[in-house]
N, C-alpha and C positions, 0 to 999 in steps of 0.2 A: 589112837591117832586122832588129832584135832581136825575136824571137818570144816574146811573153809570154802565159802563161795566168793570168788573173785569176780567182780563185775567190771568188764572192760578188757578187751583182748587186743588193744592197740599196743604201741611201744612200751608204755609204762606198765600196762597189764602184763605183757610178756616178761618184762624185767622182774616184776613182783612174783609172777608164777615161777620163774626160774629160781629165784631166791628161796621160795617156799619149798619147792620140790627138792632142791639140792640139800636141804636140811634133813630130809627123810622123816620129818615129824608131822607132816600135814597131808591130809587127803584133800587135794585141790580140785575143785570144780570151777571152771571158768565159764561165765555167762556173758553173752554179747548179742546184739541184734543182727550182726553181720555173719552169715554163714562162712564167708571167705576168711574173715579174721579168725573165726573159731577153727577152721580147718588148718590154717597156718600155725596157730599156737598148739594144736593137738599134734601136728607133725613135728614141729621143732622141739617141743618140750615134753610131749607125751602125757598131757593132762586130759582128764575127762572134760567134756564141754556140753553146754546146753544153750540153745537159742532162747534169749530172754528179751521180752519187750518190757522195759522198766516203767513204761507209761501204763501198763496193765497191772492193776493191783493183784489180780488172781495169778497172773503169769509170774510176777515177782514172788508172791507167796509160795508158789509151787517150786520155784528154784531154791528158795530158802529152806524148804522142808528138810529137816534132819541135819542142818548145818549149825555148827557152833558159833561161827563168826562169819560176817560178811565184810569184805574189803572193797571199797569203791575206788576204782580208777576211772570213773566216768567224768564227764563234764559236770562242773559244780551244780548246775541247775537241776540235775537229777537227784542229787544227794539228800535233800529233805525227804523225798518220797522213799528213798532207800533206807534212811535212818528210821523212819516211822514203820516201814515193813519189818526191819530188823527187830524193833521193839515188839511188834505184834507176834513175831515168830520166836521170841525169846533168845535171839542171837545177839552176840556182841557186835559192835559196829566200829569200823576203823575208816576214817575219812581222810582223804589225801588233798582236800581243797582248803582254801582259806577265804571263803566267801562269808560275809557278815550274816546274810539271811540264813544260809545253811547253818552257820555256827549257832545262831539264835534257836533254830528249830532242833538242832542236835542237843543243845543245852536243855531244852524242854524234855527231850528223851531222857537225859541224865537225871533230871529232876524227878522222873517217875521211878527212880531207884535202879537204873541201869548204869553200868560202867561204860564210859565212852572214851576211847583213845583217839586223839587227834594229833597229827603231825603238823605243826605250824612253824613257819619261819618268820611270821609277823609277830614280834614279841608283844606289841600292844594288844593285838587280838588275844594272844595267850593270856596276858594279864587281865584282860576284861572278862573273858569267858571261862577260864579254867579255875578249878578249885585247887589243883595241884599242878606244878610244872616240874618236869624233869629235864635238865639241861645236859646234853651229851657233849663230850669233848673227846674226839678220837675214838668214839665207840664206848667210852666209859662215862659213868655218871659223874658230872662235875658238881651238880647241885640238885636238890630234890626238896620240894616243899611248897608252901603257899606262894603265889606270885610275888606279893609284896616283900616277902622275906628272902626270896631267891634272886629275883631280877634286880641287880644293883650294878652301878657303874664299874666297880672293881671286877665283878664276875664277867661282865661283857667285854671288858678290856682283856682279861686273861684268856677267855675261851674263844672269842671271836676276833680279837685284835682291833676293836673299835672303841673310840671315845663316844659315849652316848649320854644324852640328856635323859634322866630318869626322874619323873616327878608325878605328883598326884595333882590332877586337874579335874575339877567338877566331881570329886570323889572317886575318880578312876586313875589307875596307874597308867602312865604314858611312857613309852620307851621309844626314843628317837635317836638312831645312830647319826653322829655328826661328822666323824672323820675316822679314817683308819688310825691306829695308834701311832703310826710313823708319820702322820700329818696329811696323808693323801685322803681324798674324798672316797667314801664307800661306793 
């Protein structure tokens, strides 16, 4: 069974915990600084919990001990510290934010030979920071590959229903949705 530390016991954390627990494939430990939030998620979902202060390197390292993966449902400004702690603990890291500074620091973690999985909805961020992009359409893989090969106007129209400007500017791929394919603004 895959051992997951889920950081954040708020609404998003509860949703993620429910999805993981329902598969039956994960041993989920939820960490948060709020005893009330931890009590609620334990009662509603039946997961193990641990009080974690992510500002404390040793406290975070202790929560990560023995975990294969850490998923962060925390506010974006905590995630650089979480990504670095995951690297130190030898755990995979999954980030739910779309912050540029966090993305830069997570990219540095990946450069050290770790696999990093990031869920992004900002396709320009994905194009800028990712080596590989997997585009999902209705839960199925619509495209998989290097951003420049995958993210094109035809794919964006068929998957997302948008007309988009896709271009290279200053050596970087830029993706800008312009309108819904039916002419409405996104």
